[in-house]
C-alpha positions as CSV (number, residue, x, y, z in Angstrom):
1,X,-58.3,34.7,-51.8
2,X,-57.6,32.3,-49.0
3,X,-54.2,32.3,-47.3
4,X,-53.3,28.9,-48.6
5,X,-54.3,29.9,-52.1
6,X,-52.3,33.1,-51.8
7,X,-49.3,31.2,-50.5
8,X,-49.6,28.6,-53.3
9,X,-49.8,31.3,-55.9
10,X,-46.8,33.2,-54.6
11,X,-44.7,29.9,-54.3
12,X,-45.6,28.7,-57.8
13,X,-44.9,32.0,-59.5
14,X,-41.7,32.5,-57.5
15,X,-40.5,29.0,-58.5
16,X,-41.2,29.7,-62.1
17,X,-39.5,33.1,-62.1
18,X,-36.5,31.9,-60.0
19,X,-35.9,29.3,-62.7
20,X,-36.2,31.9,-65.5
21,X,-33.9,34.4,-63.7
22,X,-31.2,32.3,-62.0
23,X,-29.1,35.5,-61.4
24,X,-31.9,36.9,-59.2
25,X,-31.6,36.0,-55.6
26,X,-34.6,33.9,-54.4
27,X,-35.6,36.4,-51.7
28,X,-35.7,39.2,-54.3
29,X,-37.9,37.1,-56.5
30,X,-40.3,36.2,-53.7
31,X,-40.5,39.9,-52.6
32,X,-41.3,41.1,-56.1
33,X,-43.9,38.4,-56.6
34,X,-45.5,39.1,-53.2
35,X,-45.6,42.9,-53.9
36,X,-47.3,42.2,-57.2
37,X,-49.8,39.9,-55.5
38,X,-50.6,42.4,-52.8
39,X,-51.2,45.1,-55.5
40,X,-53.8,42.8,-57.2
41,X,-55.3,41.1,-54.1
42,X,-58.1,43.7,-53.5
43,X,-59.6,43.2,-57.0
44,X,-63.0,41.7,-57.4
45,X,-62.1,39.4,-60.3
46,X,-59.7,36.8,-58.9
47,X,-59.5,34.4,-61.8
48,X,-56.5,36.0,-63.4
49,X,-54.5,37.0,-60.4
50,X,-51.8,34.3,-60.8
51,X,-51.3,35.3,-64.4
52,X,-51.2,39.0,-63.7
53,X,-48.8,38.5,-60.8
54,X,-46.5,36.5,-62.9
55,X,-46.6,39.1,-65.7
56,X,-45.9,42.0,-63.5
57,X,-43.2,40.3,-61.5
58,X,-41.6,39.0,-64.7
59,X,-41.5,42.5,-66.1
60,X,-39.8,43.9,-63.0
61,X,-37.2,41.1,-62.8
62,X,-36.5,41.4,-66.5
63,X,-35.8,45.1,-66.2
64,X,-33.6,44.6,-63.2
65,X,-31.6,41.5,-64.2
66,X,-31.3,42.2,-67.9
67,X,-29.8,45.6,-67.1
68,X,-27.3,43.9,-64.8
69,X,-26.3,41.4,-67.5
70,X,-25.8,44.3,-70.0
71,X,-23.5,46.2,-67.6
72,X,-21.1,43.3,-67.1
């Protein structure tokens, strides 16, 4: 994927998940999304990368920030 497309995907998914998890610091959201993107970036089928990145990052953020909410 081109760098601009990569940047756009990371930005869009980060914006979506930052709104969904307002307790998560923005740098954490961006880091998680970027890690998910990097994991999938080497794949041959690129069509679903944004969806898969969102799904993987959402699962990680949900585990982290739902647990924090339950502890308080």
